[in-house]
N, C-alpha and C positions, 0 to 999 in steps of 0.2 A: 678429898675426890678420888675415886677408884681410879687408877694408872689404865690407858688405853692396853686392849690386848688385841694384836692383828688376826684379821682371820686366818684359819691354817690354809694354806695351800694344798693344792690338789695332792691326795697322797701322803699328807702330814696332818691330819687331822689329829687335834688333842697333842701337839707334839712341843710339849712346853718340858723344859730342862731345868732344875732346882741349881741356882749359884754355883755351889761346889762341884758339880757335874759338869758347868759351862768351863770352869778354872781348870779343871782337871784336862779338858781337851784342850784347852788352850795352851796348858804347857804341854801335851803330846806334838800339836802340830807344829809349836813352836822347836821343837828336841826335832824331829821329823826333818822338819825345814834345815835344820844346822847340819843335821847327818848329810841328808840330798847336796846344800852345797859344800859340804866337805868331799862328796864324793866328787862334785862337778868337777872339783879344782885338781884331785888326785888322777881322774880317769879320763883316759883318752887313748890315742894312737899311740903315745909311747907312755909306758909307765914309769911312774915317778915314787919315790919315796918320801916318807915323812917329814924327813930332814928336808929334803927338795923342799917342801910345802912350808915349811917352817923358815928355810931361809930365804925362798922367794917373799913371803909373807913380810919377813924386815927386811926387802928391798933389794936384794942379790939377785944377781942372773948372769951368774958366771959362767955355770955348764948349761948344757940342754935342756935338764929335768927342769932347773929355775927357770929358765926361759921359757918352758912349755907351761910352765903352773902361773907365770906373768903373764901370758896370753890369754887363759883360762879364767883370771877374775873377773876381767871384765865381760867378759861371757857370760859367767855365772851372775853377776848383779843386772846384766841388762834380762837374763832368764827371771830372777826374782821380779823386778821393775813391772817387766812386760805379764808374766804368769798373775800377779798381785792385779793390774790392770784390769785384766781381761775378766777376772775371777770378779770382781767387785762392778764393772761395768754390766755382767750378766745378771747379776743378782740384780743391783737397781732397776735395769730392762724389765726383770718380771716385774717387781713392786710397782711400776709405774704402770705398766698393760695389764697386769693382773694375769700374766701369761706364762704357763710352764714352758714353752715352748721358745720363748723369746732369748735370742743369742747374738751377739753382733753377727755372726757368720750364720747362721741363719735366715736371719731379718736382712740381711744382704747389705748390711750397714759397714762390713768389711770392704766388701765389693763396691762400694761408694766411694771410701777413702781411697782405695786402689786405683779406681779408673780417675779420679781427680791427680791423683800423685802421677800416673802416667802420664795423662794427659797434659798437664804442666811440663813435665821432663820433657815430653816430646814435640810441644809445641810453644812452649813458651819459655823453656830454657831456663827453669827453676833447678837449682844446685844447691842451691844456701840450706841448712839443717832449717833454719826457722820457717823458711818460706815453704820447704816442704812440709812441716808438720801443720802449717797451719792451713795448706792446703789440701792435706789428708781430714783434717778437723773439718772444715767447709765441705768436704764431698761426703762425709759420715752424717754431717746433719742433715743435706739435702736428701739423701737416701733414707734417712729415719723417716724423715715426713712423708717424703713419698711412699714409703711401703705402706705406715700407719694409716693414711688416706685411701691407699688402693683395698686396705684391707678393713677401714671402716666401711664400703661402700656396701649396699643389701642389706636385708631384712639379719636382724641380730646385731650390728655393728662388728665392731674389732674382735671378733673370735680368735680363741688361740687358733685353731687349725686356718683359718681364714688368712689370720696374720705371716703363719708360716708359709703358705702356699702363695701370698704375694711375695714376701720374703726370698724362698726359693726362685720364683718366675724374674723377678728383681736381679738377683746376683747371676743367675746364668745368661741375662740379656748384658747386665755390666762387664761378665767376665768376656763375652764375645766382643765388646766392644774393647775391652784393654785388647784382646787377640789381633783385631782389626788396627788399630795404634801401631803396636808394636812391631808386627811383621813387615811394616815396610822400611821399619827402622833399623837395619843390621848392629847398626852403632850404638842401638840400646836394648835389642831383643834379647840376647843373651843374659845381660844385667837384670833385666825385667821380668824373664822367666824363673831366674833362680830365686827374686825377690820374693815373686808370687807366690813361692812352694811356701814361706815364712818358715824363718830361724834365727838363729841368734850370735850365729857364727862370724867369726870377722869382730865383732864386737870391740870396742877401744873409747877409753876415756872422751875422747874426741866426738863418737857418734851417741855417747849416753848423756853429755852434761848439756845439750841444748834442748833435751825432750822432757829434764827432770821438771823444770817450774810448772809445763803444761800437767805432768801428771799430778804433780803436787797440787796444784789448783783443783783439778779434777778430781782427788781423793778428798781434800776438805768438803769441797762442793756436796759429794755423793755421801759423807759418811754425816755431815751436817741435817742431810734428807732422811735419817732414819727414823726421827718420830712421826713426819710426814707420812713416809711409807708406812707406818703401821697404821694410820688413820686413812690411808687409800684404800688398804686392806679391807677396811670394814664397808668399803660401798661408797661412792661420788655422795651421794645422799645422806647418809650419815655420817659422812667424814664433812661434809659443808653443816652439816646440824651443831657440829661441836665444834664447829667455828676454825674449821682447816679451809686457807683460800687455795680450793680445787686445783684448777687452773695451774694458777701461780707456785704451786708444790709438786706439781707433775715436770709443771716447764724446767724449773730449775734442777730439780733430779734427772730428769732424761737430759739436761743440758752437760751435769756431770758426767753421766754416762758415756754421751757421745765425745766429750774432752778425752776421758782414757780412752775411746776405744781408738778414735782419731791417733794418736799419739802414740801409741801401742803400735798401732799399724805401719805409721810410720816410717817407724825406728826398727822393726821386726817382722813386717811384712803383713798378710792377712791370716793368723792364726786362727782358727775354728774349733768350737765346741768346749774351748776352756770357762765359756762363761753358760754352757748349757751345764754342763756335769756337775762343776763344782757348787754352786747353790743349790742344788738338789741334794748333794751330800751334806753341805753344813747346815742344811736344817734337821737332818738326822740325828747330827750331831749336836746342835745347841737349840733346836727347836725355830720358830717363826718370828719371833722378833728382831727387829730390823737392829736395833743399836748394837746385840749382839754377833747377828747374821753376816751384816756388813763387815766386820773386820774379821772375822774367821772368812769369809770367801778370799779377801784377799791373801790372805796368810795360805789357805787352803789352794788359792791358784797358783801362787810361787812355788809351793810345794811341787804340783800337778807339772808345771811347765818344767822345772828344773829336773824333776824324774825322769819327763820325757825324755829331756835334752840327753842326760845319763845314757837312758836303754838306746837311745839312737845312738850313741858312739858305741856300745857294746855291740850290739846286734848284727854291727857291719864293721865290727875291727878288720882291717885298720882304717877303713873309711866310715864313715857316718852316715846317717840319715836324718834329714833335717827333722826336727820336732814340730813342724806344721802338719808332716805325713804323720807322726806317731801320736798327736794329739787326735787325728781325722780316724786312725784305725782304733783310737778309745771312745772316742764320740759318736761316729755314727750306728755302732750298735746302741749305746745307750738312748740315743733320740730314736731310733725305729721302736726300742720298747716302751718309750716315752707316749709317740705318735699311737700304738696300739690300745694304750690306756683310756685315750681322749674318746668320748663318746660321738659317734660320727655324726648325729644329731646337730652337733656345733660347724660342721663344714658349711 
C-alpha cells in the first residue's frame, strides 16, 4: 500500500527531501546545537577559558571561572529543553489547525498559561513547582479551546487569519488581566514582570527537574502524532476515508502541544515566536513529512533559543537581554512577512 504523503504547507509545495539529504541536515543541526551549547557555557559577563569549562564539567568550582560555568550549565540545559518544547509545540499546532500562523504566542496560548500562573500566585498561594506547572497547562488548554472556538465563528470556519486575529485579541486581553492582578501586589509585581518577559537566566537543577516529566510526556505524545498529522494534512474528509479518527487524532496531538507549551511557559515564562519560525525553517530543510519534521523542529527550536540566549549576553555585555526579547525581535518581522503572504479573502 502506498505510504501517505502529507499535503504541502503553504509556501512549501512539492518540498520533499530524499533520505540522505535529511540525514545530512540532521548532522548539521546536531552539530550547530553542540556548538551553541558550548558557546552558552563559555560566554557571559565573565570570560572563561576552556580549562575552566572542562574543570567545571568535571565537578570542580574552585575559582570564579569554574563557578560561572557551573551556573551556566543549568541555564543551557533549560534553554535546550524550552526551545525544543516550543519548536515542537508550534509544529504540532500548525499541523492540527492546518494554519501556517499557528504559534503558542500568536494564538494567545502562552498568555493563557501566564494568566493562570499569575492568578494562582496572587490569589491561591501556589508556590510549589508542580502546582505552578499544572496551573500553566490548564491555562494553556483553556486558552487554546477559547481561541479556536472564537476563530471558528462565522463563514469559512477557523481560517488562518481569523485564528491569528482571535489569538492576538485574546493575548492582549489576557495581558491586561495579568497587569491588573499584578499591580496591586507589590510583593509579587517585580518578579511577575521579570518572568513575563521570558528568560532562562537563574535556572538551577531544582527548577528543571520538576518540569522534566511533563516535557517528556508532551514530547512522546507529539512525536506519536506524526502519522496522524500527515493524514490530517490531506483534509479531514480524506483522512477519515483512510481510516483516521479525525477528532481523536486532532485532540491527542493538541494535548501534546498544550502540554509542551504550558510546561515550558511555567518554567521560563511566555517566550514567543519560536514555535512560529522554527517549523517553517524546518520544512525548507526536510520537507513536510511530520515523521521527520517534528524531531527536526525540536532540535532546531533548541538551537534557536540557545543562540538567542547567547546573543542576548553578547550584545548587552556585561549585562544581558532576556531571551524572550531576542526571539521577539527575530520573530516579529517573520510573522509580518508571513501574514502578508496570506490571501486577504481568508479574513
